[in-house]
FIKOLZA-1660 file (N, C-alpha, C; in steps of 0.1 Angstrom, whole numbers, plus 5000, padded with zeros to 4 digits):
% residues 134
   i   px   py   pz ch aa at
   1 5387 3915 5825  A  X  N
   1 5384 3917 5810  A  X CA
   1 5385 3903 5804  A  X  C
   2 5375 3901 5796  A  X  N
   2 5375 3888 5789  A  X CA
   2 5384 3888 5776  A  X  C
   3 5390 3879 5773  A  X  N
   3 5400 3877 5762  A  X CA
   3 5395 3867 5753  A  X  C
   4 5396 3868 5739  A  X  N
   4 5395 3857 5731  A  X CA
   4 5403 3844 5735  A  X  C
   5 5396 3833 5734  A  X  N
   5 5403 3819 5738  A  X CA
   5 5406 3812 5726  A  X  C
   6 5418 3806 5725  A  X  N
   6 5422 3798 5712  A  X CA
   6 5421 3784 5718  A  X  C
   7 5416 3775 5710  A  X  N
   7 5416 3762 5715  A  X CA
   7 5423 3752 5705  A  X  C
   8 5429 3742 5710  A  X  N
   8 5436 3733 5702  A  X CA
   8 5434 3719 5707  A  X  C
   9 5433 3708 5700  A  X  N
   9 5432 3693 5706  A  X CA
   9 5445 3688 5704  A  X  C
  10 5451 3680 5715  A  X  N
  10 5462 3672 5716  A  X CA
  10 5458 3658 5719  A  X  C
  11 5466 3648 5715  A  X  N
  11 5465 3635 5719  A  X CA
  11 5479 3630 5725  A  X  C
  12 5478 3624 5737  A  X  N
  12 5490 3619 5743  A  X CA
  12 5492 3606 5736  A  X  C
  13 5504 3606 5729  A  X  N
  13 5508 3593 5723  A  X CA
  13 5519 3587 5730  A  X  C
  14 5523 3576 5726  A  X  N
  14 5534 3567 5734  A  X CA
  14 5547 3577 5735  A  X  C
  15 5550 3584 5727  A  X  N
  15 5563 3592 5726  A  X CA
  15 5562 3603 5738  A  X  C
  16 5550 3605 5744  A  X  N
  16 5548 3615 5754  A  X CA
  16 5548 3610 5767  A  X  C
  17 5549 3598 5769  A  X  N
  17 5548 3590 5782  A  X CA
  17 5562 3587 5787  A  X  C
  18 5562 3589 5801  A  X  N
  18 5575 3587 5808  A  X CA
  18 5574 3573 5816  A  X  C
  19 5584 3571 5824  A  X  N
  19 5586 3559 5832  A  X CA
  19 5574 3556 5841  A  X  C
  20 5568 3567 5846  A  X  N
  20 5556 3567 5856  A  X CA
  20 5542 3564 5848  A  X  C
  21 5542 3563 5835  A  X  N
  21 5531 3560 5828  A  X CA
  21 5522 3572 5824  A  X  C
  22 5527 3584 5826  A  X  N
  22 5520 3595 5823  A  X CA
  22 5527 3605 5815  A  X  C
  23 5520 3615 5810  A  X  N
  23 5527 3626 5800  A  X CA
  23 5538 3632 5809  A  X  C
  24 5549 3632 5803  A  X  N
  24 5560 3637 5809  A  X CA
  24 5559 3653 5811  A  X  C
  25 5564 3658 5822  A  X  N
  25 5563 3672 5825  A  X CA
  25 5570 3681 5814  A  X  C
  26 5580 3675 5808  A  X  N
  26 5587 3683 5799  A  X CA
  26 5579 3684 5784  A  X  C
  27 5571 3674 5783  A  X  N
  27 5561 3674 5772  A  X CA
  27 5551 3685 5773  A  X  C
  28 5545 3687 5785  A  X  N
  28 5536 3698 5788  A  X CA
  28 5542 3711 5784  A  X  C
  29 5556 3713 5787  A  X  N
  29 5563 3726 5782  A  X CA
  29 5563 3726 5767  A  X  C
  30 5566 3716 5760  A  X  N
  30 5566 3715 5746  A  X CA
  30 5552 3718 5740  A  X  C
  31 5542 3713 5747  A  X  N
  31 5528 3718 5742  A  X CA
  31 5525 3732 5745  A  X  C
  32 5529 3737 5756  A  X  N
  32 5528 3752 5759  A  X CA
  32 5532 3759 5746  A  X  C
  33 5544 3756 5742  A  X  N
  33 5551 3762 5730  A  X CA
  33 5543 3760 5718  A  X  C
  34 5539 3748 5715  A  X  N
  34 5532 3744 5703  A  X CA
  34 5519 3752 5702  A  X  C
  35 5511 3753 5713  A  X  N
  35 5499 3759 5714  A  X CA
  35 5500 3773 5712  A  X  C
  36 5510 3780 5718  A  X  N
  36 5513 3794 5718  A  X CA
  36 5515 3799 5705  A  X  C
  37 5524 3790 5697  A  X  N
  37 5529 3794 5683  A  X CA
  37 5517 3792 5674  A  X  C
  38 5508 3781 5675  A  X  N
  38 5496 3780 5667  A  X CA
  38 5487 3791 5668  A  X  C
  39 5486 3796 5681  A  X  N
  39 5476 3808 5683  A  X CA
  39 5482 3821 5676  A  X  C
  40 5494 3823 5678  A  X  N
  40 5502 3834 5671  A  X CA
  40 5499 3834 5656  A  X  C
  41 5501 3823 5649  A  X  N
  41 5499 3820 5635  A  X CA
  41 5485 3823 5631  A  X  C
  42 5476 3818 5639  A  X  N
  42 5462 3819 5637  A  X CA
  42 5457 3833 5637  A  X  C
  43 5462 3842 5644  A  X  N
  43 5457 3855 5647  A  X CA
  43 5466 3866 5640  A  X  C
  44 5479 3864 5641  A  X  N
  44 5488 3876 5639  A  X CA
  44 5487 3880 5624  A  X  C
  45 5489 3893 5622  A  X  N
  45 5491 3898 5609  A  X CA
  45 5503 3892 5602  A  X  C
  46 5502 3888 5590  A  X  N
  46 5515 3881 5583  A  X CA
  46 5526 3890 5584  A  X  C
  47 5525 3903 5583  A  X  N
  47 5536 3912 5583  A  X CA
  47 5542 3911 5597  A  X  C
  48 5536 3909 5607  A  X  N
  48 5541 3907 5620  A  X CA
  48 5548 3894 5621  A  X  C
  49 5544 3884 5615  A  X  N
  49 5551 3872 5614  A  X CA
  49 5565 3874 5609  A  X  C
  50 5567 3884 5600  A  X  N
  50 5581 3886 5593  A  X CA
  50 5589 3895 5601  A  X  C
  51 5582 3903 5609  A  X  N
  51 5590 3914 5616  A  X CA
  51 5594 3910 5630  A  X  C
  52 5587 3900 5637  A  X  N
  52 5590 3898 5651  A  X CA
  52 5590 3883 5653  A  X  C
  53 5596 3878 5663  A  X  N
  53 5594 3866 5670  A  X CA
  53 5594 3868 5685  A  X  C
  54 5589 3857 5692  A  X  N
  54 5586 3857 5706  A  X CA
  54 5595 3846 5713  A  X  C
  55 5601 3850 5725  A  X  N
  55 5609 3840 5731  A  X CA
  55 5603 3840 5746  A  X  C
  56 5605 3828 5751  A  X  N
  56 5599 3825 5764  A  X CA
  56 5610 3832 5776  A  X  C
  57 5605 3838 5785  A  X  N
  57 5614 3844 5795  A  X CA
  57 5611 3836 5808  A  X  C
  58 5599 3832 5810  A  X  N
  58 5594 3826 5823  A  X CA
  58 5583 3817 5821  A  X  C
  59 5583 3806 5828  A  X  N
  59 5573 3796 5829  A  X CA
  59 5567 3795 5845  A  X  C
  60 5554 3794 5846  A  X  N
  60 5549 3791 5859  A  X CA
  60 5539 3780 5855  A  X  C
  61 5542 3769 5861  A  X  N
  61 5534 3756 5856  A  X CA
  61 5528 3749 5868  A  X  C
  62 5514 3747 5869  A  X  N
  62 5509 3738 5880  A  X CA
  62 5505 3726 5873  A  X  C
  63 5511 3713 5877  A  X  N
  63 5508 3700 5872  A  X CA
  63 5496 3696 5882  A  X  C
  64 5484 3695 5878  A  X  N
  64 5473 3691 5888  A  X CA
  64 5467 3676 5886  A  X  C
  65 5468 3672 5873  A  X  N
  65 5464 3658 5871  A  X CA
  65 5473 3651 5861  A  X  C
  66 5474 3638 5861  A  X  N
  66 5482 3632 5851  A  X CA
  66 5473 3629 5840  A  X  C
  67 5480 3629 5828  A  X  N
  67 5472 3625 5816  A  X CA
  67 5481 3612 5811  A  X  C
  68 5474 3601 5805  A  X  N
  68 5480 3589 5801  A  X CA
  68 5478 3588 5786  A  X  C
  69 5487 3577 5781  A  X  N
  69 5486 3575 5767  A  X CA
  69 5471 3574 5761  A  X  C
  70 5469 3580 5751  A  X  N
  70 5455 3579 5746  A  X CA
  70 5446 3592 5750  A  X  C
  71 5449 3598 5759  A  X  N
  71 5440 3608 5764  A  X CA
  71 5441 3620 5754  A  X  C
  72 5428 3624 5752  A  X  N
  72 5426 3636 5743  A  X CA
  72 5426 3649 5753  A  X  C
  73 5435 3658 5750  A  X  N
  73 5436 3669 5758  A  X CA
  73 5432 3681 5750  A  X  C
  74 5424 3690 5756  A  X  N
  74 5420 3703 5751  A  X CA
  74 5429 3714 5757  A  X  C
  75 5436 3720 5748  A  X  N
  75 5445 3731 5752  A  X CA
  75 5437 3744 5750  A  X  C
  76 5437 3753 5760  A  X  N
  76 5431 3767 5758  A  X CA
  76 5441 3777 5762  A  X  C
  77 5442 3787 5755  A  X  N
  77 5451 3798 5757  A  X CA
  77 5445 3812 5752  A  X  C
  78 5450 3823 5760  A  X  N
  78 5446 3835 5758  A  X CA
  78 5457 3843 5765  A  X  C
  79 5458 3857 5762  A  X  N
  79 5468 3866 5766  A  X CA
  79 5464 3873 5780  A  X  C
  80 5475 3877 5786  A  X  N
  80 5473 3884 5799  A  X CA
  80 5467 3899 5795  A  X  C
  81 5467 3905 5808  A  X  N
  81 5461 3920 5808  A  X CA
  81 5467 3929 5798  A  X  C
  82 5479 3934 5801  A  X  N
  82 5487 3942 5792  A  X CA
  82 5501 3940 5792  A  X  C
  83 5507 3942 5780  A  X  N
  83 5521 3941 5780  A  X CA
  83 5529 3949 5789  A  X  C
  84 5541 3945 5794  A  X  N
  84 5549 3952 5802  A  X CA
  84 5562 3955 5795  A  X  C
  85 5563 3965 5787  A  X  N
  85 5575 3967 5779  A  X CA
  85 5576 3957 5768  A  X  C
  86 5586 3949 5767  A  X  N
  86 5588 3939 5757  A  X CA
  86 5580 3927 5762  A  X  C
  87 5576 3924 5773  A  X  N
  87 5569 3911 5779  A  X CA
  87 5554 3912 5779  A  X  C
  88 5549 3900 5776  A  X  N
  88 5535 3898 5777  A  X CA
  88 5531 3884 5781  A  X  C
  89 5521 3883 5790  A  X  N
  89 5519 3870 5796  A  X CA
  89 5508 3863 5787  A  X  C
  90 5510 3849 5787  A  X  N
  90 5501 3841 5780  A  X CA
  90 5496 3832 5791  A  X  C
  91 5483 3828 5792  A  X  N
  91 5479 3818 5801  A  X CA
  91 5472 3806 5794  A  X  C
  92 5474 3795 5799  A  X  N
  92 5469 3782 5795  A  X CA
  92 5463 3773 5804  A  X  C
  93 5454 3765 5800  A  X  N
  93 5448 3754 5805  A  X CA
  93 5446 3742 5797  A  X  C
  94 5451 3731 5802  A  X  N
  94 5450 3718 5794  A  X CA
  94 5439 3709 5802  A  X  C
  95 5429 3705 5795  A  X  N
  95 5419 3697 5802  A  X CA
  95 5417 3684 5796  A  X  C
  96 5413 3673 5803  A  X  N
  96 5410 3661 5799  A  X CA
  96 5397 3660 5793  A  X  C
  97 5393 3648 5788  A  X  N
  97 5381 3646 5782  A  X CA
  97 5368 3648 5792  A  X  C
  98 5372 3647 5806  A  X  N
  98 5361 3649 5816  A  X CA
  98 5360 3663 5819  A  X  C
  99 5368 3674 5812  A  X  N
  99 5367 3687 5816  A  X CA
  99 5375 3691 5827  A  X  C
 100 5382 3681 5834  A  X  N
 100 5390 3686 5847  A  X CA
 100 5404 3691 5842  A  X  C
 101 5409 3701 5848  A  X  N
 101 5423 3707 5844  A  X CA
 101 5433 3697 5848  A  X  C
 102 5443 3695 5839  A  X  N
 102 5454 3686 5841  A  X CA
 102 5466 3695 5843  A  X  C
 103 5467 3706 5836  A  X  N
 103 5479 3716 5837  A  X CA
 103 5473 3730 5837  A  X  C
 104 5479 3739 5844  A  X  N
 104 5476 3753 5842  A  X CA
 104 5489 3760 5842  A  X  C
 105 5490 3770 5833  A  X  N
 105 5505 3777 5831  A  X CA
 105 5502 3791 5828  A  X  C
 106 5511 3799 5833  A  X  N
 106 5513 3812 5829  A  X CA
 106 5527 3814 5823  A  X  C
 107 5528 3818 5812  A  X  N
 107 5541 3819 5805  A  X CA
 107 5544 3834 5801  A  X  C
 108 5554 3839 5803  A  X  N
 108 5559 3853 5800  A  X CA
 108 5568 3852 5787  A  X  C
 109 5563 3860 5778  A  X  N
 109 5571 3861 5764  A  X CA
 109 5577 3875 5763  A  X  C
 110 5588 3875 5756  A  X  N
 110 5592 3888 5751  A  X CA
 110 5594 3888 5736  A  X  C
 111 5589 3900 5730  A  X  N
 111 5590 3903 5716  A  X CA
 111 5603 3906 5712  A  X  C
 112 5609 3901 5701  A  X  N
 112 5621 3905 5695  A  X CA
 112 5617 3910 5681  A  X  C
 113 5623 3922 5677  A  X  N
 113 5623 3927 5664  A  X CA
 113 5634 3920 5656  A  X  C
 114 5630 3913 5646  A  X  N
 114 5640 3907 5638  A  X CA
 114 5651 3915 5632  A  X  C
 115 5646 3927 5627  A  X  N
 115 5656 3936 5619  A  X CA
 115 5665 3941 5630  A  X  C
 116 5660 3946 5642  A  X  N
 116 5670 3951 5652  A  X CA
 116 5679 3939 5660  A  X  C
 117 5673 3928 5661  A  X  N
 117 5679 3917 5666  A  X CA
 117 5678 3919 5682  A  X  C
 118 5668 3926 5687  A  X  N
 118 5666 3928 5702  A  X CA
 118 5652 3930 5706  A  X  C
 119 5650 3929 5719  A  X  N
 119 5635 3931 5724  A  X CA
 119 5631 3946 5721  A  X  C
 120 5619 3948 5719  A  X  N
 120 5612 3962 5718  A  X CA
 120 5600 3961 5726  A  X  C
 121 5595 3973 5728  A  X  N
 121 5582 3974 5735  A  X CA
 121 5571 3968 5725  A  X  C
 122 5562 3960 5731  A  X  N
 122 5551 3953 5724  A  X CA
 122 5543 3964 5717  A  X  C
 123 5543 3964 5703  A  X  N
 123 5534 3974 5696  A  X CA
 123 5519 3970 5698  A  X  C
 124 5513 3981 5699  A  X  N
 124 5497 3981 5701  A  X CA
 124 5491 3973 5689  A  X  C
 125 5496 3975 5677  A  X  N
 125 5490 3967 5666  A  X CA
 125 5492 3953 5665  A  X  C
 126 5502 3949 5673  A  X  N
 126 5505 3934 5675  A  X CA
 126 5497 3929 5684  A  X  C
 127 5493 3936 5696  A  X  N
 127 5486 3932 5706  A  X CA
 127 5469 3931 5701  A  X  C
 128 5466 3941 5695  A  X  N
 128 5451 3943 5692  A  X CA
 128 5444 3930 5688  A  X  C
 129 5450 3921 5678  A  X  N
 129 5442 3910 5674  A  X CA
 129 5439 3899 5686  A  X  C
 130 5447 3900 5695  A  X  N
 130 5446 3891 5707  A  X CA
 130 5438 3893 5719  A  X  C
 131 5433 3907 5719  A  X  N
 131 5425 3911 5729  A  X CA
 131 5413 3918 5725  A  X  C
 132 5403 3919 5734  A  X  N
 132 5390 3926 5732  A  X CA
 132 5391 3939 5730  A  X  C
 133 5400 3946 5739  A  X  N
 133 5402 3960 5737  A  X CA
 133 5417 3963 5739  A  X  C
 134 5421 3974 5733  A  X  N
 134 5436 3976 5734  A  X CA
 134 5436 3990 5743  A  X  C
% end
């Protein structure tokens, strides 16, 4: 099933570079968070922003190619197949200007009901804007 893809451009600055001269692995994790949050705010119902927040429960990251200072990176993200209780997968690819994938990730997020202060089953109405079909 095809999912709508959210894209965001990033640029590797000097603050992202480690002693090996490339974007540090921890920076990719920060970018995963940044892109996921931007996608949420671009699509989610404003009422859902007030009612819920998401926390990461698992990252699976494949570091395939290095990126260096000045590289423009295209981040693409989309959601997984179906929520599993409170959990929902998000997939990402980060590509360089040449279109080759630098990093690929699958991150599992859990939804937290702010009023209850605990995880809840992902509501259908929260998922709907992120997928082609519910």
